[in-house]
C-alpha positions in Angstrom: -113.6 8.9 146.5 -116.8 10.5 147.5 -116.6 10.2 151.4 -118.4 12.8 153.1 -117.5 14.6 156.4 -120.4 14.1 158.8 -121.6 16.7 161.1 -124.5 17.8 163.3 -127.7 19.7 162.2 -128.2 22.9 163.8 -130.5 25.9 163.4 -130.7 27.3 159.9 -127.8 29.6 159.8 -125.2 27.3 161.1 -127.0 24.2 159.2 -126.5 26.1 155.8 -122.9 27.2 156.6 -122.0 23.7 157.8 -123.4 22.1 154.6 -121.0 24.6 152.7 -118.2 23.5 154.9 -118.8 19.7 154.3 -119.1 20.5 150.6 -115.7 22.2 150.7 -113.9 19.2 152.5 -115.3 16.7 150.1 -114.4 18.9 147.1 -110.8 19.0 148.4 -110.5 15.4 149.1 -112.0 14.6 145.4 -109.3 16.8 143.8 -106.7 15.1 145.8 -107.8 11.8 144.9 -108.2 12.7 141.2 -104.9 14.1 141.1 -103.6 10.8 142.7 -105.6 8.6 140.1 -103.3 9.3 137.3 -103.4 8.0 133.9 -99.6 7.2 133.6 -98.9 4.7 130.7 -96.7 4.1 127.9 -97.5 4.1 124.1 -96.0 2.3 121.3 -95.9 3.1 117.6 -95.3 0.4 115.1 -95.6 1.3 111.7 -94.0 -1.6 109.8 -93.1 -1.7 106.0 -95.7 -3.9 104.0 -93.4 -7.0 104.1 -93.1 -6.7 107.8 -97.0 -6.4 108.1 -97.2 -9.6 106.1 -95.0 -11.5 108.4 -91.8 -12.1 106.1 -89.7 -10.6 108.7 -89.6 -12.9 111.7 -89.0 -11.2 115.2 -86.8 -13.5 117.3 -85.1 -12.9 120.7 -81.4 -12.0 119.9 -78.3 -13.0 121.6 -75.1 -10.9 122.4 -73.4 -12.3 119.1 -76.3 -11.4 116.8 -77.0 -7.8 118.4 -73.3 -7.3 117.9 -73.7 -8.4 114.1 -76.6 -6.4 113.6 -75.0 -3.1 114.8 -71.8 -3.9 113.0 -73.8 -4.1 109.8 -75.7 -1.1 110.6 -72.6 0.7 111.3 -70.1 -0.4 108.4 -72.6 -2.1 105.8 -71.5 -1.5 102.2 -75.1 -0.8 101.0 -77.6 1.5 102.6 -80.3 -1.0 102.1 -78.2 -3.5 104.1 -77.6 -1.2 106.8 -81.3 -0.4 107.0 -82.1 -4.2 106.9 -80.0 -4.7 110.1 -81.7 -2.1 112.1 -84.7 -3.5 111.2 -83.9 -6.9 112.5 -82.4 -5.3 115.6 -85.5 -3.3 116.3 -87.7 -6.3 116.1 -85.6 -8.5 118.4 -85.9 -5.4 120.8 -89.6 -6.1 121.3 -88.6 -8.9 123.5 -87.7 -8.3 127.0 -84.7 -10.8 126.8 -83.2 -9.0 123.9 -83.6 -5.6 125.6 -81.7 -6.8 128.6 -78.8 -8.2 126.8 -78.9 -5.1 124.5 -78.1 -2.8 127.6 -75.6 -4.9 129.0 -73.5 -5.0 126.1 -70.6 -2.4 126.1 -70.7 0.3 123.5 -74.3 -0.9 122.2 -76.2 2.5 123.2 -73.1 4.5 122.2 -73.4 2.8 118.6 -77.3 3.2 118.4 -77.0 7.0 119.2 -74.2 7.3 116.6 -76.8 5.6 114.0 -79.4 8.0 115.3 -77.3 11.0 114.6 -76.2 10.0 111.2 -76.7 12.0 108.3 -78.9 9.2 106.5 -82.7 9.7 107.2 -83.5 6.2 107.0 -80.9 4.9 109.4 -81.9 7.8 111.7 -85.4 6.6 111.8 -84.7 2.9 112.3 -82.3 3.9 115.2 -85.2 6.1 116.6 -87.4 3.0 116.4 -85.2 0.9 118.1 -84.9 3.8 120.8 -88.9 3.6 121.1 -88.8 -0.2 121.6 -86.4 0.3 124.5 -88.3 3.1 126.0 -91.5 1.0 126.1 -89.8 -1.6 128.1 -91.6 -3.0 131.3 -88.3 -2.7 133.1 -87.2 0.6 134.1 -83.3 -0.3 133.8 -83.9 -0.7 130.1 -85.6 2.6 129.6 -83.1 4.5 131.7 -80.3 3.1 129.6 -81.8 5.5 127.0 -80.7 8.5 128.9 -77.9 9.4 126.8 -80.0 9.8 123.7 -82.5 12.5 125.4 -80.7 15.4 124.3 -80.6 14.2 120.8 -84.5 13.3 120.7 -85.1 17.0 121.8 -83.0 18.5 119.3 -85.0 16.4 116.6 -88.3 18.0 117.6 -87.3 21.0 115.7 -86.8 19.0 112.7 -89.0 19.0 109.6 -90.2 15.4 109.3 -93.6 15.2 111.1 -93.3 11.3 111.5 -89.8 11.6 113.1 -90.9 14.4 115.6 -93.9 12.2 116.4 -91.6 9.3 117.3 -89.5 11.3 119.2 -92.1 12.6 121.2 -93.7 9.4 122.1 -90.3 8.1 122.9 -89.6 11.0 125.4 -93.0 10.6 126.7 -92.3 7.0 127.4 -89.1 7.9 129.0 -90.6 10.7 131.2 -93.0 8.1 132.8 -90.2 6.0 134.0 -88.3 7.7 136.7 -87.5 11.1 138.2 -83.9 10.6 137.1 -85.0 10.8 133.5 -87.1 13.8 134.2 -84.2 15.5 136.3 -82.1 15.1 133.1 -84.8 16.4 130.6 -85.7 19.6 132.4 -82.1 21.3 132.6 -81.9 20.0 128.7 -84.9 22.1 128.0 -87.8 19.8 127.6 -90.4 22.6 128.4 -89.1 25.2 125.8 -88.9 22.4 123.2 -92.6 21.3 123.8 -93.5 24.9 123.6 -91.8 25.4 120.3 -93.6 22.1 119.0 -97.1 22.9 119.8 -97.1 25.3 117.1 -96.9 22.5 114.6 -99.5 22.3 111.7 -99.7 18.4 112.2 -102.4 16.8 114.4 -100.2 13.6 114.8 -97.2 15.8 116.1 -99.9 17.8 118.5 -101.2 14.4 119.7 -97.9 13.1 120.4 -97.0 16.2 122.2 -99.8 16.1 124.3 -99.1 12.7 125.3 -95.4 13.5 126.3 -96.7 16.7 128.3 -99.4 14.8 130.1 -96.8 12.4 131.4 -94.5 15.3 132.4 -97.3 17.1 134.4 -98.2 13.8 136.3 -94.9 13.4 137.7 -95.0 14.0 141.6 -92.4 16.6 141.6 -94.4 18.6 138.9 -96.1 21.0 141.2 -92.7 22.3 142.6 -90.4 21.8 139.7 -92.4 21.5 136.2 -95.5 23.6 136.5 -94.4 26.6 138.7 -96.0 30.0 138.4 -95.1 32.2 135.4 -92.2 33.8 137.2 -90.2 30.8 137.1 -88.1 30.2 133.7 -88.5 27.1 131.8 -91.6 26.2 133.6 -94.9 25.0 132.0 -96.9 28.1 133.2 -93.8 30.5 132.4 -94.0 29.3 128.8 -96.5 29.9 125.8 -98.1 26.4 126.5 -101.0 27.2 128.3 -102.3 29.7 125.8 -101.8 27.3 122.9 -103.3 24.4 124.7 -106.6 26.6 125.3 -106.3 27.6 121.5 -106.2 23.9 120.6 -109.4 23.2 122.9 -111.5 25.9 121.1 -114.6 24.6 119.5 -115.0 24.9 115.6 -114.2 23.0 112.6 -110.4 23.0 113.2 -111.0 21.2 116.6 -109.1 17.8 116.4 -110.7 15.4 118.8 -107.6 13.4 119.3 -105.6 16.5 120.1 -108.2 18.1 122.3 -108.5 14.9 124.5 -104.5 15.0 125.3 -104.5 18.8 126.0 -107.8 18.6 128.1 -105.9 16.1 130.2 -102.9 18.4 130.4 -105.2 21.1 131.5 -106.7 18.8 134.2 -103.2 18.1 135.8 -102.1 21.7 135.8 -105.5 22.7 137.3 -105.0 20.0 140.0 -101.7 21.2 140.9 -103.3 24.5 142.2 -100.1 26.4 141.4 -101.6 29.4 139.7 -104.9 28.7 138.3 -105.8 32.4 138.5 -103.5 32.7 135.4 -105.4 30.1 133.5 -108.7 31.8 134.2 -106.8 35.1 132.9 -106.0 33.3 129.8 -109.6 32.7 129.2 -109.7 28.9 130.7 -113.4 29.2 131.8 -114.8 30.8 128.6 -113.2 28.2 126.4 -114.0 25.2 128.4 -117.6 26.7 128.8 -117.9 27.0 125.1 -116.5 23.5 124.3 -119.0 22.2 126.7 -121.7 23.8 124.7 -120.2 22.3 121.5 -119.9 18.7 123.1 -123.9 18.9 123.9 -124.2 20.1 120.5 -122.5 17.0 119.1 -124.7 14.6 121.1 -127.9 16.3 119.6 -126.5 15.8 116.1 -125.7 12.2 117.1 -121.9 12.8 116.4 -120.9 11.2 119.6 -118.3 8.7 118.7 -115.5 8.8 121.5 -117.3 11.8 123.0 -116.6 10.5 126.7 -112.7 10.7 126.2 -113.1 14.4 126.0 -116.2 15.2 128.1 -114.5 13.6 131.2 -111.2 16.1 131.2 -113.4 19.1 130.4 -115.8 18.2 133.3 -113.1 17.9 135.5 -111.4 21.0 134.5 -114.4 23.3 134.8 -115.3 21.8 138.2 -112.0 22.4 139.8 -111.7 26.0 138.5 -114.9 26.7 139.6 -114.2 25.5 143.1 -111.4 28.6 143.2 -113.3 31.3 141.9 -116.0 33.5 143.1 -119.4 33.3 141.7 -119.3 36.6 140.3 -115.9 36.0 138.4 -117.3 32.9 137.1 -120.4 34.6 135.4 -118.1 37.2 134.1 -115.4 34.9 132.6 -117.8 32.1 131.1 -119.5 35.1 129.0 -122.3 32.4 128.5 -125.9 32.5 129.4 -126.6 30.2 132.5 -129.3 28.5 131.0 -127.2 27.5 128.0 -124.5 26.2 130.4 -127.2 24.1 132.6 -129.2 22.9 129.5 -126.1 21.6 128.0 -124.9 19.8 130.9 -128.2 18.1 131.2 -128.0 17.0 127.5 -124.8 15.3 128.2 -126.1 13.6 131.6 -128.9 12.3 129.7 -126.8 10.8 127.0 -124.4 9.3 129.5 -127.2 7.9 131.6 -128.0 5.8 128.5 -124.3 5.1 127.1 -121.9 5.5 130.0 -123.3 5.9 133.5 -120.1 5.8 135.0 -119.4 9.5 133.7 -122.8 10.9 135.6 -120.9 11.6 138.7 -118.3 14.0 136.8 -121.1 15.9 135.5 -123.1 16.2 138.4 -120.0 17.2 140.3 -119.7 20.1 137.8 -123.2 21.0 138.4 -122.9 21.0 142.0 -120.0 23.3 141.7 -121.8 25.8 139.3 -124.7 25.7 141.9 -122.8 25.9 145.0 -122.3 29.6 145.2 -124.4 30.7 142.2 -128.1 31.7 142.8 -128.5 32.4 139.0 -127.4 28.9 137.9 -129.9 27.5 140.6 -132.6 29.9 139.0 -131.5 28.4 135.6 -132.2 24.6 137.1 -135.6 25.7 138.1 -136.6 27.9 135.0 -135.6 24.8 132.8 -137.8 22.5 134.9 -135.0 20.0 135.6 -135.7 19.2 138.9 -137.6 16.2 137.9 -134.9 14.9 135.6 -132.5 15.4 138.4 -134.5 13.3 140.6 -134.6 10.4 138.0 -131.0 9.8 138.4 -131.5 8.9 142.0 -131.7 5.0 141.5 -128.4 5.0 139.4 -125.9 4.5 142.1 -125.3 5.7 145.7 -122.5 8.1 144.5 -125.0 9.6 142.0 -127.6 9.8 144.8 -125.4 11.9 147.0 -124.4 14.3 144.1 -128.0 14.8 143.1 -129.1 15.4 146.7 -126.1 17.9 147.2 -127.1 19.9 144.2 -130.7 20.0 145.6 -129.3 21.2 148.8 -127.4 24.0 146.9 -130.6 25.1 145.5 -132.7 24.9 148.8 -130.1 26.8 150.8 -130.8 29.9 148.7 -133.9 30.5 150.7 -137.6 30.3 150.7 -138.1 31.6 147.0 -136.2 28.5 145.8 -137.7 26.1 148.1 -141.1 27.0 146.6 -140.1 25.3 143.5 -138.9 22.2 145.2 -142.3 21.6 147.1 -145.1 20.7 146.4 -143.7 18.4 143.8 -142.2 15.0 143.7 -139.2 15.7 145.9 -140.6 14.7 149.3 -141.9 11.3 147.9 -138.4 10.9 146.5 -136.6 11.8 149.8 -138.9 9.5 151.9 -137.7 6.8 149.3 -134.2 7.6 149.9 -134.7 7.0 153.7 -135.3 3.3 152.9 -131.5 3.2 152.0 -128.9 1.8 154.0 -125.9 4.0 152.6 -124.9 6.6 155.4 -123.8 9.0 152.9 -127.1 9.0 151.2 -129.2 9.1 154.3 -127.0 12.0 155.6 -127.5 14.1 152.6 -131.3 13.2 152.6 -131.5 14.4 156.1 -129.7 17.9 155.3 -131.9 18.6 152.2 -135.1 17.7 154.4 -133.8 20.0 157.2 -133.6 22.9 154.5 -136.8 22.2 153.0 -138.6 22.3 156.7 -136.8 25.2 157.6 -137.9 27.2 154.6 -141.2 25.5 153.8 -142.9 24.6 157.0 -146.0 23.1 155.2 -143.5 20.5 153.6 -142.9 19.4 157.2 -146.6 18.7 157.7 -147.0 16.6 154.5 -143.7 14.7 155.7 -145.5 13.7 159.0 -148.4 12.6 157.0 -146.7 10.5 154.8 -145.2 8.6 157.9 -142.0 10.4 157.5 -141.3 10.0 161.4 -141.6 6.2 161.0 -139.0 6.4 158.1 -136.7 8.3 160.3 -137.1 5.9 163.2 -134.8 3.1 161.4 -131.9 5.4 161.4 -132.1 6.4 165.0 -129.4 3.8 166.1 -126.9 4.6 163.7 -124.1 6.5 165.3 -123.2 8.8 162.6 -126.9 9.8 162.0 -128.8 9.7 165.4 -128.2 13.2 166.2 -129.3 14.7 163.0 -132.3 12.3 162.7 -133.1 13.6 166.3 -132.9 17.1 165.2 -135.1 16.4 162.0 -137.6 15.0 164.0 -137.9 18.0 166.4 -138.0 20.3 163.4 -140.8 18.3 161.7 -142.9 18.2 164.7 -142.4 21.9 165.8 -143.0 23.7 162.3 
């Protein structure tokens, strides 16, 4: 995922520009990889009655005759309780793939179930919806696609009054959206985007969380950038609706922030940003400011030890900010975030230290954000130096090769800003750390170390002398025969000898 584009080191002007080009190439590849590494999945709601939970109702694989009998009882039973029990038995049978396959083969079974879904008896409606939900969760696409005739009714019920029923409909729709493009082709003209936009104003967190799930499945569709997300000028599109503004509202830190809801909509925002359809619109709506404030709030939660499940929200927030920063000029970033640079950098380091202890796999996410913050912004680089964060950054080098490359890239961002910045990098522990990095065998780590050394020697000639005195040339010799590195090793040797 973190593959770099290797190149040759040239004199300082070209070298700095080439570093920037390589960074842009790497970030473009990373955004593409992250878009393709989707979180498509299905979810299943099972809220059984007490007697079911106690095991009094046994779920069995049903044959054609039994399915027909339960449907007949549900339709024509003399008592409502009898009709409800029939649907409960059918729903429990539909938890088995064999029953699901039998059900969709039976002529008229789906039509009957939809008839019960649209009845005027709330309990029957709910059990029929639960049956559809079991079918939508099937591992076989043919089973889920058999639910297509029900989608227009599920959308209609999103404007109902029962939050539990709306939640169930949303999760069922989300499961169906995952299944195939045919399902999504039907849902779009039926008005799923306006229906979701109306639903997002619900006061119920369970409904909002279910809505976030359904929307995230829609946004991950391969056709989303062309047919679902498009720019604000296209009717019935996500960006043409009120969804973005409400999503950002639900991500605003404060006492009303619901972690489960925020996680769902942070991922939704991530998929929209990765589509690169119209990120300027999101920035206009205040996405950078909202996400920046949320980042500060998350760091505060760590300091207050309120960190349960924190990583679930931090990851998409890191990614959203990182991707938005790659498309925005440094001046616009500083104006939009409306935050002191030091607060953002300090918050990021609080989170990095937390994940170093609790979940090191998230370190690359935070470091990629730090890279994008410092890439084109001298003020963020200044904050890094004024807060004395170079040494804590160097302490992350041993974590992994991926982390090492990102740490070194951030340090290159600082070094390329010129002599005044390099004065803070040397004297100090940086040179000994880089000499240690040269003992590595990973080509990406070595290549980034060479780039940082080149910048350091060009702006701080005294560092080159210290490098020679600490057996730096011998450390370089072991990489002279590596095809991807030998030219840059040679250039660095010459730079060190002639400074």
